[in-house]
N, C-alpha and C positions, 0 to 999 in steps of 0.2 A: 404808141408805147416807146419809151426811150430805149435805144440799143444798149445792152449790157455787154461790155467787152468780155471775151473769153480769156482764160488764163494764158493761152497761146498768144493772143493779141496783146495782152499786158506785157508778157515777156518780150515780144518783138519791139514794143514801144520802148521798154527799158534798155534793150540792147542798142537801140538807135540813139540813145541819149549820150551826150558828153558827160564828163565827170561833174561839171558845174551844173548842168541841167538835172543830173541825178541827185545832187545835193539839194537843189531847190525842191525837187519832187519829194525827197524824203522829209524835208522840213515841212512842206505843206501837209504831208500825211501825218507827221507828228502833231501838227497843229490841229488837224481834224480829230486825231485820237484823243485830244484833250477836251473835246466838246462832250456835253452830256450824251449818254447812250440812247438817243431817241431814234436813230436811224442806223441801218446796216452800214452805209459808207463811213459813218463816224466811228464805227468800231473796228474798221479795217486799219492795218498798219503795214507798211512796206517791210518785206523780209529779205531784201537784197542789200547790196552795198556796192560802192564804187569798185571797179576792177582793181584800182590801185591798192585797196585794202587786201583783196585776194592775193595779189602779187606779193605784198608784204608778208602775208602768212606763208606763202609758198617758199620764198627766199629765206625767211627767218627759220622756218621749220627744217629746211634742208641743212642750214648751218647748225641748228640745234641737234639734229640727228647725227650729223658728222662728229660733233663734239662729244655727244653721248657714246658713240661707237668707239672713239679713241679712248674714252675713260674705261669702257668695258674691256677693251683690249689690254689696257694698262693694268686693270685689276686682275685679269686672268694671268698676265705675265708675272705679277707680284705673287699670286698664289702658287704658281709653279716654281718660282725662284724668288724668295723674299728679298734677296740682295740685288735683284736685277736693276739695271739702270733704265729707268723709264723715259720715254720721249718727253714727258711733261715735267721731268725734273731738270729745270733749266738753271736754277741758282738756289742759294740758301733761302731766298725769299719767294721764289716762284717755283712751286713744286706741288705735285698732287699725290705723291706716294703716301704721305701720312694720313690722307683723308679717305683712302679707298677701303681698306679692310678693317674699318672701325664701325661702331654702331651709328655714328653720325652720317656715314656714307651708305648705310644700308637700313633705312628707317622702317620699312614695312616688312616685318617678319624676316629680316635678313636679305630681302630683295635689294639689289644695288639701286641706289638713286638714279644712276645713269640709265638703267633699264626702264624704270618708270618714266623718266624724262623722255626717252626715245619713243615710248608708246604715246605719250602726251603730244609730242611733236608730230607723230604720224597722224594723229587725229586732226591736228591743226593743218597739216599738209593737205589732207583730204578736203577739209572745209575750204581751204584757200583755193584749191583746184576747182571746186564747185562754184565758188563766188567769182573767180577769175573767168570762168566760162559763162557767166551770166545767170547761173541758177539762183533760185530763191530758197531760203531756209525758213523752217517754222520758228515761231517765237521761242519755243523751249530750247532749241539749239543755241539761239543767241544768249539766252539766260545761262545755259550751261557753259558757253564760252566765257561769259563774264565771271561766273563762279570759279571756273578753272584757272583763269588768268589771275584772279585775286589770290587764290591759293599759291600760284606760281610766284607772285611778287612777295608774298609772305615768306615763302621758302627761300627766295633770294636773300631777303633781309636776315633771316635766321642763319643761313649758312655763311653769310658774310661775317656775322658776329662770331660764329664758331671758328671761322678761318682766322680771325684776328685774335680771339681770346684763347683758343685751345691749340690750334696748330701753329699759329705764328707764321703762316705762309699763305701765299695766294695761288690757288690752282688755276693754271692758264685756261684749261678747257672749261672749267666751271665759270670763269670770268666771261668766256665767249658765250656760254649759255645764258648768263645774266644779261649780256649785251643785247641778245635778240629777244629775250623774254620781256624786257621793259617796254620797247616800242610796240610789240605785239599786244601787250596788256593795255597800254594807254589808248591805242587805236581801237581796240576791241570795245573798251568802255565808251569811247566817243561815238563810234559808229552805232553801237547798240542803243545808246541814249538818243542819237539823232533819228534812229528808226522807230522810236517810240516803244522800245522793249523794256525799259527800266522804270516806266511809270513817272518819269520826271516831267515837270512843266516844260512846255516847248522852249521857253527862253533859257532855262537851265540846261536843257539838252543841247541846244545850239552852243552855249558857252563851253560846256564840257567837251563837245566835239572840236570846237575851235582851239581849245587849250591842250589838246591831246599831245602835241609835240613839246609844248612848254612843260607839261607834266613829266614827260619822258626825260627832258633835259634836266629837270630838278632832281629826278631819281639818279641819273648819271652823275650829277654833281655830288649828291649825297654819298654815292659809292666811292667816287674819286677822293673826296675829302676824308672819308673813313680810312681808306687804304693809305693815303698819303700821311695822315697824322699817326696812324697806328704803327706804320713801318718806317717812320721818319729816320730813326737812328740807323736802321738797316740800309736804307737808300743812301744815306750820307756815307756810311762805311764802304759801300760798294763803289761809290764814285771816287773815293780817295785812291 
């Protein structure tokens, strides 16, 4: 009878792999998952990820939590003293004061967006620590990560439009949150696809994973162009 490795043996094998070997292992597993469900091995899929992805989640989440904390402090300061000079009020074009105590900044029943963001980044931080330590995650967690990051990117796009059309200003801490949300999202989509968690064909999953940084770059470019074009007159006036 063939030896069936235990979960501990599988974990030890994955821990010993380099990032390139782990990528190849995940690709092979995704290919196996695409086969007809005639055997148990064909239905299995890897639920880990390269440690580099876990590290990205940890670093990005810490930055996001820090930015959300600063926004919360600014909002409290503004509530205590409406005319207070906030640390994020850098210039007429770079300021967060107008976006704090309005409905756009408190979407869920008056709960500050920054508080919700801090909770979301805390979850990502926990996931990142687990993955960076070599832990495996169930498929529902991966799908939850994908859904959450899609919502995050949609929120980034919406608040960017609001900043341009309603406030006419760019919140620096919001921009920092956007800056970490984008690569976290695209890497999550790529790694989830490569691990076989999105139900994509193996070739499409590999292409999505390979394009994750290109996709992030395209999003950064879209944000930069939107800000540059929308505030062009203001930038020119500040440089004179």
